[in-house]
N, C-alpha and C positions, 0 to 999 in steps of 0.2 A: 505495499499500499503506500503511497507516495503523496505525503502532506505538504509537501513543498509548493507554495504558489508564488507565482510571478503575477507583475502588471505588463500590462503592454508596454513599449517604450511612450505611445501617446499619451496612456494613462498617467505614466509616471511623470512625464513633461510637462502636462497641463496641471500636476499637483504640484509641480516643483513652480511654475509661473505664477501660481495662486498663493503660495507660500512665501514667495520673494517679492512679489509685484512686480517682476522683471517684464519688459518690452520683448518684442521678439527680436529687435534690432539688439539690445543690451546682450541677450543668452547669446546670439550669434558672433559679437565681439567679443566678448570673453570666452567664448568656447574657441573662436576662431572658425565658424563653419558656415553652411551659406542658410541666409534668413528664408530665402525662398523655399529651400527645402524644410525647414523648420515651420513656414508658414504652412507647406503642404501637410505637415503632422497635425499643427492646430486645428487645420480646417477639416481632418479627417480624410483628407484625401489619400494621404497614407499613415499606416499605423505604426512605422518603425522607420530607421533608417540606416546607414553601414556601421558596423561595429566601430571604426575609427571615429565617426562622428557622434556616436552612442557614448562612447568614454570620453569624448571632450566634451559633451553636454553635460554628462553626470558631474564628471571635474567640475564643470564651470560652477555647478550647484553645490559645489564643497564635499560630495560624496563618492563613493566608489560605482563601477557600474551596478555590481551585485547589491549595494546598497540600493540605488536607484531604483535598480526594476523589483527589488524585493519588497513583499508585505512584511507582517510583523511575526510570519511562523518561525522565524530562528529565533527572534527575540521570548516569544513565548516557550518554547521547547526549550530554551536555557532557564527560564525561570522555572519551569516544572522539574527540570533535571535538579536543579538547584533545591527546591522545596523538597523533592523525592527522597535526596540524601539527607534530610535532616529527620525524616519519621523514623520509626521505630519499626521492628520488624511486624510487628502486630499491627500497626496503623497501614503500614503498608499492604498487608493482606486482607483489611477491610476495604482500602481504596480499591485494589483491582476486584476483589468480589462485586463491588458496588458498581465499578464500571463494566464489569464482564456482565452483569445483569442487566443493566442500562442499554448496552448493546444488544444484547439476546432479545429484549422488549422489544426495542426498534425494530427489528429484524423482524419480529412475529407481528407487530401493528402493520409493516410493509408488506407482509404476505399477503 
């Protein structure tokens, strides 16, 4: 089962614009990429760009490409792992039993 989720370049780009308040021109200048290409992405005419430009845009926003495209799944997994390590074995057993029971119930309801 694969839990890793990523956003499209377009979704990440729109989020970056929203968070920073930057214009397309500003991103293009800072990243050193084509403003026209970014315009196509923003307008939905393209959902992605080439890898080199994607790296440059992510770096312009101050993050790695992985961070730029990722949702919060990795952070949530790290938090769960940290909390798991703090539990006693008895607490882990209870949690696992509850999670397995919930998953079984969901499967039964979906059938």
